[in-house]
N, C-alpha and C positions, 0 to 999 in steps of 0.2 A: 504494500500500500504506500503510495507516494502522495505527499502533500506538496503541491506546487504553488508557491506564493508569487503570482505574477504581478505585473504592473496594473493591468486592467481587470483582473479576476483571480479568484482562487480556484484550484482544481484538486480533486482527489481522484486518483486513478489506481486501479488494481491491475497488476500484470501477472501472468503466469510465468513459470520457469523458463519458457521459451520466448518471453518478451511480447506475447500477445496481450492486447488489452481485453480484460475480462469485464470491467465495469468502469464507468467514468461519470463524474458529476461536476458541474461548474457553477459558480456564483460570481456574477459581476459585482464590482464595488466602486465606490466613489470616495474622493478625499474631501476633507474640510479645508476650505480656503479662509485663513485668518490673516488679514493684513498682508496679503501676497505671500504668506507662508503656508505650507501644506502639512496637514496632519491626517491621521485616521484614528478611528475608534478601535483600539486593539480588541475590546470585548466584542464589538460588532463583527470584525473580521474573523475572530476565532469562532464565533457562533456560526458564521457562514461556512467555515470549514466543517464544523460539526454537522450542519445541515446537509452538506455534501455527503458525509459519511452515512447519515441517516437515510438519505435519498438512495444511496447504493444498497443499503441494507434492505430497504423496502422493495426495491426493484430487482435485485440480483438474487439468483437462486443458489449461489454457492454456499458451502458450509464455512462460516466465518472463522471457525476454529482452524481452518486450513491456511489462514494468513500467518506467515512465518516471520515476517519482518516489516518494519515501517521505516520510512525515511522522508527526506524533504529536499526541495530545491527552492531557491528564492531569487527575486530581484536583488541586485547589488546596491550598496550605499544606504539602504534604509536602516533605521535603528529604532530600538525601543529602550527607554530609560526606566529603571526600576528603583524604588526606594528600599529601605532596609526591611520592610515588611512585604516586599515583592509587589507593591502597588505600582501600576504604570503611571509614570509622570508625564511621559510624552511618547508618541509613536508617530514616526514620519517616514514617508516613502523615499524612493531614490532621487526624486527631482525636487525635493524641498531645498530651496536656495537661501534660507534665512541666514546662513553663515557666510554668504558671499563676501561681505566686506572684510571679515577677519581672514578668510582664506586667501584673499588677494594680498593682504598685508603679509601673510605667512609666506606667500610665493616670492614677494620682493626680498624678504629677509633670509629665508632658508630654502627657497624653492629647489635649488640644485642639490643640496644635501638630502632633502626629503626624497627627491626623485632618484638619486643614486641608491638610497637605502630601500625604498618601497616600490620603485618602478612606476610611481604615480606623481604627476604634477599637482600641486594644490589647486583644485577647481572648486567652483561654488557649491557643489552638492556634498562635499566630503565632511566627515564627522567633526573634526576639530572646530570648524566654524560654527556648527550648530551648538556644540557645548559652550563655546565662548559667547554665543548669542544669549543663551540662558544665564550665563554668569553675569552678563551686562544688563540684560533686559528683565530677567526674572530670577534674581539671586536666591529667593526663597526656594524655588524649585531646584536650582543648581546645587544648593547645599544639601539637598535630600538625595542626590544621585548616589546610589550604592552599586549598581551594576549597569553596564552598557551591553545590550544584546543586539546582535545583527539579526536580520529577519529570519534567516535560517535557524539561528540560535533560539529565537523566540518560539518558533513552531515546535522545535524539539524540547524546549523547556516546558511548554504547555503539555506535551505528551508524557514527559517523564518526571518533571520537577527538578531536573539537573540543569546546570548552567556551564556550557562550554562553547568555544568558538572553533572555527576550522579555517585552514589557510586561504581558500579561494575567496571567501568573503572578508576575512580579516585583512587581506592585502588591499582592500578598498577603503581603509580607514586613515591612511597616511601615517600609521603608527606601527605597522607590522613589517619587520625586516625580512624581505624575501630571501636573503642570503643566509642569515642566521636562523631563520624560520621561527621567530618568536617576536613578542612585543619589544620594541626598541627602546631601551632605557634613556638613551641620549635624546631621542625625539620626545619622549614623555616628559623629560626634564625641561626641554626647550619650550614645550607647550604648557608646562605646569599642570600636568594631569597625573593623578595617582595611578600606579599600575594595578592597584587593588580593585578598581572599578571595571577592569577588563577580565574576561573569562580565560581560564586555561585553554590552550589550543590542542584539540585532538585532530588526528589525521582523517582524511576522507576515507570512508569505508570501515572505520573503527566502530565499536559499540559505544553509543552515546549514553545508553541507560535502558530501562525497561518500561513498558507502557504502564501508566498508573492503573491501579486496581479498579478505581471507580469508572475510568474510561473503558476498560476492558469489559466490565459488567454492563455498562450502558450500551456499548456497541455489540456485545455478544462475541467478543474476541477472546482467544485463549489468554489466561493471565500471564503476565510477564513476557509478552511478546518483545523480542529485542528491537530497540530503536537504533538505527544506524546513522552515522554522520553522512549527510549528503554533500552537496556542493552548490556553488553559485550557478544560476540558471545557464549562463553562457558555457561554462566548463562542462556542465551536465549535458548540454546540447551537443557539444563536440563529441562526447563519449557516446551519446545516443545515435550520432551519425556514423559511428564506427571509426572515428578518427583517434589514433593512438600514438602514431609515430612522428618523429621530427620531419617537418616538411609538409605534413597534412594541414589543410586549411579548411576552416568551417565558417560559414556565413549565417548569422542568425538574423533573418530578415523580418524584424518585428516593427515596433514603434520607431526605434532607432535600428541601426544595423552594425553591430559589432562584427569585426572580421578578425579571426584569431588563427595564428600559425603556431603549431606545436614546435617547441625548441627544447634542446637538452641541457641548457644552462641559463642562468638568470641574466640574459643579455639586456643591457640598458642602452637605448639609443643616444648617441652623442649629442644629437640636436634636440632631444627631448620632444619628440613628436608623437610617440606612441606610449602605450602602457605595457608593463611586463607584470605578469601575475603567476602564481603557482598553478599547476595543472593537477588533475587527480592521479595521474600516473606518477609513480615515485621518481623523484629527482628530475621532473620535467616541468616545463613552464609554457606559458602562452605569451606570444608577442601580439598585441592587439592594436588595430586601427579601427576607428569608428566613423562611419560616414555622416553621423548625425541623423536628423529626422528623415525617415523614409516612409514607414507606414503612417506616421503623423502627417506627412505631406499629402499622401494619397487620401487620407481621411479628411483633411482640410479641404481638398478639392471637391470631394464628394459632398460635404456639408455646404460648401459655398456655391457650387455651380450645378449640383444635381439634387438640391433640396426638395424639388417637386416630386421626387420619387421616395415614397415612404419605405419601400422595401430596400434594405441596404444591399442585399445580394443582387437584386435587379439593377441597382444603381451602379455597382461595380461592373456588372456585365455590360451595361450600356457604355460606361467609360471605356472599357477595353474595346468594344466594337467601334466606337468613334475614333479611338486612337489607331486602330488597325486600318482605317480608311486613309490614313495619311502615310506618306512615304518615309523611309529612313532619313534621319536628319531633320524631320519636322519642317520641311520647306525653308530651311535656314534658321529656324528659331532655336536658340540655345538658352536653356534655363539654368539659373543659379539661384535657387530659392530654398536652400536647406542643405541637401547632401553636399559634402565637401571633402577635400583631402585632409586627412587627420593632421592636426598639430595641437597637441594638448597644452603646449606652452603658450600658444597664441590663438586664443578663442575668437579673435576678431574675424577669422575666416567664416565663422558662423553668422556674422552680421551681413554677409554678402547677400543681397536680395535684388536680383536683376533678371529681366527677360529681354534678350537681345535678338535682333534680326527679324522682327515681325515683317512679313511680306507687304508689298504696297497695297494689296487688295485684302488686307486682314479684316477690314470691316465686313467684307463679303464672305469671309472664310468661316469655317466652324471653329470659332475661337476657343471654346472649351476643349474641343478635340485636340487642337494644337497645344493647349496647356497640358493636357494629360500626356500626350505623346512625348513632348519635350521634357516633361518632368520624369517620366519613366527613363528616358535617355540620361537625364541628369543623375538619377540614382545609379544606373548601370555604369556610367562613366566614373562616378565617384568610387564605386566598388572596385572597378578595374584599377583605378589610380592607387587605391589603398592596398590592393594585392601587390602591385608593383612596389609600393613603399615597403611592405613587409619583406619582400624579396631583397630589396636594396639594403635594408638594415641588417637582415640576418645573414645575407650571403648564401642563402639556401634557395635552390630552384624548387618551387612547390611541386609536389608529386601528384596531388589530387585536391579537388575542391568540392565540398558538399554544402548545399544550402538547405536550410530549414526555416520554419516560421510562417506567419500568415501571408506574407507577400509572395509565397511560392505559388499561390493560386493564379498569379498574373502571368499568362503564357508569353505575352509580348516582352515583359521584363526578362524572363528567363532566356528567351531567344536572343535578346540583345547582349546579355551578359555572356552567353555561350559564344557569341560571335567575337567577343573582345578578348577573353582570357585565353592563354596559351597552354592550358592544362586540362586534363579530363575533368568534366563538370557534371555533378550529379545532384539530383533532388531526392529528399527522403521525407519521412513522416513529419507532420507538424508537431507531434508529441515527442520529439527527440529529447527535450529537456527532461521530461518525466521518465522516459526510458533510460536515459543515462543515470538518473538517480536510482532507478530500480536495479541497474547493474551494480552500483556501489553497494546496495543492500544485499544483493545476491552473493557478492564476495564477502561482505561483512559477516554473514552468518555461516560462511564456509560452504555455501552451495556450489560455488565455483572457486577454484583455487586462486585466481587472479582476474584482473579486469580484461586481460587479453582473451582468456577463455570465455568470460561473460559476453564479450563482443561476438565471439565465434558462435556461441550457443543461443544467445537471445536475439530473436528475429528483428531485423530491420531491413527495409527494402531500399536499395539504391537504384534509381532510374537515371540513366545517362541522358543529358540534354545535348542533343546533336547540334553541331554548329553548321550554319549555312555558309558555304564558301563565298558566295556572292555578297552576302551581308557582311561577311568578315572584312572584305576589302573596303566596303563603304564605311563601316563603322570604325575601322582603324583611322580613316581619314577624319571622320567627324569627331572622334575622341581627341585627336591631336589639336584640332581647332578649339574644342571645349577646354582642354587643359591649358593651352596657351592663353586663352582669354581669361581663364580662372586665375592664372598667375598675375596677369595684368590687373585684374580687378582687386586681387589681394593687395597689390601695392597701393591701391587707393585707400586702404584701411589701416595702413601701417603708421 
């Protein structure tokens, strides 16, 4: 049983030993906006997870005594703060930017040191700024903080009562040293945080604890079901895609689009453009570039220009149909409205908002179709540029690339990406994140001896996306134009 703490929803999914989905339930959720800061009700979200479990119990005919392990995956950067009696003081998602001001100051003073130790540049969403915000704005709450839980930690804490962290999420705090593999005392001292508020770190796939007796009774599960340490959603997704070896690349095409290459050492980019984080494979890491808003861009277009269609699926279908009526290159239109080439040290690239090259007769053209087609090309060009960036930094020629996530439904996007990248390109299940977590659980209880065997035994389907040779020649040309213009536009924001 996998608890998947996503950005837009929570899921509970049950897999069998071969990786088949036996049951699944989803609950969408929303965040609370308070003075441009985002929070959520931890009680409400946990109840939605419990409702998912109850939903599965009511609908599924399996013997729940047959569930042999539980684990979780979660969005990164979100945190939950507890007091000494384990009351929740604050719960915030990955995109709460209340700590932006402090993190910017941190970057100016210690950015390079933090990056060298943690593989992450101080950005607006990271933990230190949020804690400092409470220290400055709500000191009464700050004084009560006893423990900091990451969202993966929070779910497993609710299941077991124990409090631990794990490397893939801990590395998103600016306080976890990816080389020494523990909380970094120097950084804790610089930021004036006590090490006692952070949880001991367990490895992915280890036993976290055992299911609370009251939950086992409530859900009809066998008492003392082992709860296994899962991982961050992106790393779980890579594992669920069957990606395990250095040079493998995974694309998680969701609201944003992380692109991760597996590497065998904690490589830090000299120019500080990417992230480096631990991977679930022992002594392995991921080098990550993120294109920024991708699914968010497509959803914005749907809401803004296809709002007359109440059915979301129908709207996406018509968007793709209208885009397919336009030629490659979108009649010369080039979009720069979100997806970009990664540079974590210089977020000004995400401020680029331009649509160039509108044809003379654009008032007579299908304007929204042009917007959709050029935006899909914008996403594909940014993905290709970021894959090239990972290859440049690592010095490794990628061996294969697998894409997962909600945007894999868009056939035009997949076709454009396949025409651009120079490596075998595959699509897999949209539930790769949960499947990867299930693989960790299967190894954690000893069902499989290691993750490599779990990948071999637990079912996932890779479908190759064939490239079109004619499109390849066209899109190589359009990509060069897009990238050249991107670099010129970027200079305007420096």
